[in-house]
C-alpha positions in Angstrom: 0.0 0.0 0.0 2.8 2.4 0.9 4.7 1.6 -2.3 1.7 2.3 -4.4 1.2 5.7 -2.7 4.9 6.6 -3.3 5.0 5.5 -6.9 1.7 7.1 -7.5 3.0 10.4 -6.2 6.2 10.7 -8.2 4.5 11.1 -11.6 2.4 13.9 -10.2 5.6 15.6 -8.9 7.3 15.1 -12.2 4.3 16.5 -14.1 4.2 19.5 -11.8 7.9 20.2 -12.3 7.6 19.8 -16.0 4.6 22.2 -16.1 6.6 24.8 -14.2 9.6 24.5 -16.5 7.2 24.8 -19.5 5.3 27.8 -18.1 8.1 29.7 -16.2 11.4 28.5 -17.7 14.1 26.6 -15.9 14.0 28.6 -12.7 16.5 31.3 -13.6 16.6 34.3 -15.9 19.6 36.2 -17.3 19.4 40.0 -18.1 22.0 42.1 -19.8 21.6 45.8 -19.8 23.3 49.1 -20.6 24.6 50.5 -17.3 22.2 53.5 -17.3 19.4 51.2 -16.0 21.5 49.6 -13.2 20.7 52.3 -10.7 17.2 53.4 -11.9 14.8 51.0 -13.7 16.4 47.7 -12.8 16.1 47.8 -9.0 12.4 48.8 -9.3 11.7 46.1 -11.9 13.6 43.3 -10.2 12.1 44.0 -6.8 8.6 43.6 -8.3 9.8 40.5 -10.1 11.3 38.9 -7.0 8.0 39.3 -5.1 6.2 37.4 -7.9 8.9 34.8 -8.3 10.9 34.6 -5.0 12.5 31.3 -5.9 13.8 32.3 -9.3 17.5 33.1 -9.6 18.2 36.3 -11.5 21.5 37.3 -13.2 21.8 40.9 -14.0 24.9 42.2 -15.8 25.6 45.8 -17.0 27.6 46.0 -20.2 28.1 48.3 -23.1 25.2 48.1 -25.6 27.3 46.3 -28.2 28.2 43.6 -25.6 24.5 43.3 -24.6 23.6 42.8 -28.2 26.2 40.0 -28.6 25.1 38.2 -25.4 21.5 38.2 -26.6 22.3 37.2 -30.2 24.3 34.2 -29.0 21.5 33.1 -26.7 23.6 33.4 -23.5 21.1 35.9 -22.0 17.3 36.0 -22.1 16.5 39.7 -22.1 18.7 42.7 -23.0 18.4 46.5 -22.8 20.6 48.5 -25.2 20.9 51.9 -26.9 19.4 52.1 -30.4 22.7 52.4 -32.2 23.2 48.6 -32.1 22.9 46.3 -35.1 19.4 44.7 -34.7 20.0 42.0 -37.3 19.8 38.5 -35.9 17.9 39.5 -32.7 14.3 40.3 -31.8 14.3 44.0 -31.0 11.5 46.4 -29.9 11.4 50.0 -28.8 11.5 50.3 -25.0 12.0 53.9 -23.7 12.9 57.4 -24.8 14.2 60.1 -22.6 15.0 63.7 -23.4 18.7 64.4 -22.8 19.7 67.1 -20.3 23.0 69.0 -19.8 24.7 68.1 -16.6 26.7 70.8 -14.9 28.9 70.8 -11.8 27.8 72.9 -8.8 28.7 76.5 -9.2 29.3 76.3 -12.9 28.9 79.6 -14.8 25.9 78.2 -16.8 23.9 77.1 -13.7 21.9 80.4 -13.8 20.5 79.7 -17.2 17.0 78.2 -17.5 17.7 76.6 -20.9 21.0 75.9 -22.6 21.5 76.3 -26.3 24.4 75.2 -28.6 26.1 78.6 -28.5 26.3 78.4 -24.6 28.6 75.3 -24.9 31.1 76.8 -27.4 34.6 75.8 -26.2 33.3 74.8 -22.8 35.1 71.7 -21.3 32.9 68.8 -22.1 32.6 65.1 -21.0 31.3 63.5 -24.2 29.6 60.2 -24.9 31.2 57.8 -27.3 31.2 58.7 -31.0 28.9 55.8 -31.9 26.2 56.9 -29.5 23.2 58.2 -31.4 22.6 60.9 -28.9 26.2 62.1 -29.4 25.8 62.0 -33.2 22.6 64.0 -33.0 24.3 66.6 -30.8 27.4 66.7 -33.0 25.2 67.5 -36.0 23.6 70.4 -34.2 26.9 71.8 -33.1 28.4 71.5 -36.5 25.4 73.3 -38.1 25.8 76.2 -35.7 29.5 76.4 -35.9 29.9 75.4 -32.2 33.3 74.0 -31.1 33.1 71.4 -28.3 36.1 71.1 -26.1 36.0 67.4 -25.3 38.1 66.6 -22.2 37.0 63.0 -21.7 35.0 60.5 -23.8 33.0 57.6 -22.2 30.2 55.3 -23.4 28.2 55.6 -20.1 25.8 58.3 -19.0 26.5 57.1 -15.4 30.2 57.9 -15.9 29.4 61.3 -17.5 27.4 62.2 -14.3 30.3 61.2 -12.0 33.0 63.1 -14.1 30.8 66.2 -14.3 30.1 66.2 -10.6 33.8 66.0 -10.0 34.2 69.3 -12.0 35.8 67.9 -15.2 33.3 69.6 -17.5 29.6 69.4 -18.6 27.9 66.8 -20.7 24.7 65.2 -22.0 23.1 62.7 -19.6 20.0 60.6 -19.3 17.9 62.3 -16.6 16.9 59.0 -15.1 20.4 57.9 -14.5 21.3 61.4 -13.2 18.7 61.4 -10.4 21.0 60.0 -7.7 23.7 62.5 -8.6 21.3 65.5 -8.4 21.0 64.7 -4.7 24.7 65.1 -4.4 24.8 68.5 -6.2 24.7 67.8 -9.9 22.8 70.4 -11.8 20.6 69.5 -14.8 19.5 72.0 -17.4 17.2 71.5 -20.5 18.9 71.7 -23.9 17.3 73.1 -27.0 16.8 71.9 -29.7 15.9 68.7 -27.8 17.9 65.5 -28.4 16.9 62.1 -27.0 18.2 58.9 -25.5 16.4 55.9 -27.1 16.7 52.3 -25.8 15.6 48.9 -27.1 14.5 45.7 -25.4 16.0 42.8 -27.2 15.6 39.0 -27.1 17.4 36.0 -28.7 16.1 35.2 -32.2 13.4 32.5 -32.7 13.0 31.7 -29.1 9.6 31.3 -27.5 9.2 33.6 -24.5 8.2 31.6 -21.4 5.8 33.0 -18.9 8.8 33.8 -16.7 10.3 36.0 -19.4 6.9 37.7 -20.0 6.5 38.4 -16.3 10.0 40.0 -16.2 9.2 42.1 -19.3 6.0 43.3 -17.5 8.0 44.3 -14.5 10.5 46.4 -16.5 7.6 48.0 -18.4 6.0 48.8 -15.0 9.2 50.4 -13.8 9.5 52.4 -17.0 6.0 53.8 -16.7 6.6 54.7 -13.0 9.8 56.6 -13.9 8.1 58.4 -16.8 5.1 59.2 -14.5 7.5 60.8 -12.0 9.2 62.8 -14.7 5.8 64.1 -15.9 4.8 65.0 -12.3 8.1 67.0 -11.9 7.5 68.9 -15.1 4.0 69.8 -14.0 
């Protein structure tokens, strides 16, 4: 009698385990992201995800957008977040978020009293620039060239997070994602609107030809929830 109960239970356990793997994946999820989301969207999203799936192991790695793209294309990671300058061939890509770029200034900078900054205000001012392949950088360069503005680049970096740190240290000014810059504003970083407006655009990317499990879908929902919360807070601040 005992044997029959035990042997009768095992198939049910196996079936339940197989159903969980089918519906939610293998119990872990790997996310690669541009570093800008590491201190902003990702903590909010992954806290929500962890509450829904407390037993799922999450790997989150910040990388440059090109590395994120390669990790996703090779199938090593499940979800990626990258800037829109990446090559989207061989991956499943969709628009994720768009943020208006701001000019970051160190405390006490001569431009801090301006309400809005324009290209001429930045002529020969020490500048912490994003990498040349960044689409926001290219958009800004085109505007400066059209108006004959010379940018005095002191340091070049691919990360908005690093731009914030260098600007706060007094090395110059630079374009930053306002979401990433939020924690630095608390430490004294000054943000000013720039006109004409330029934008940071990001993509959510997935390995090609891979069915998205319910686990992946839930994680995507959590990041979309975090994105809407951040955009909502920005709108409230503007109002």
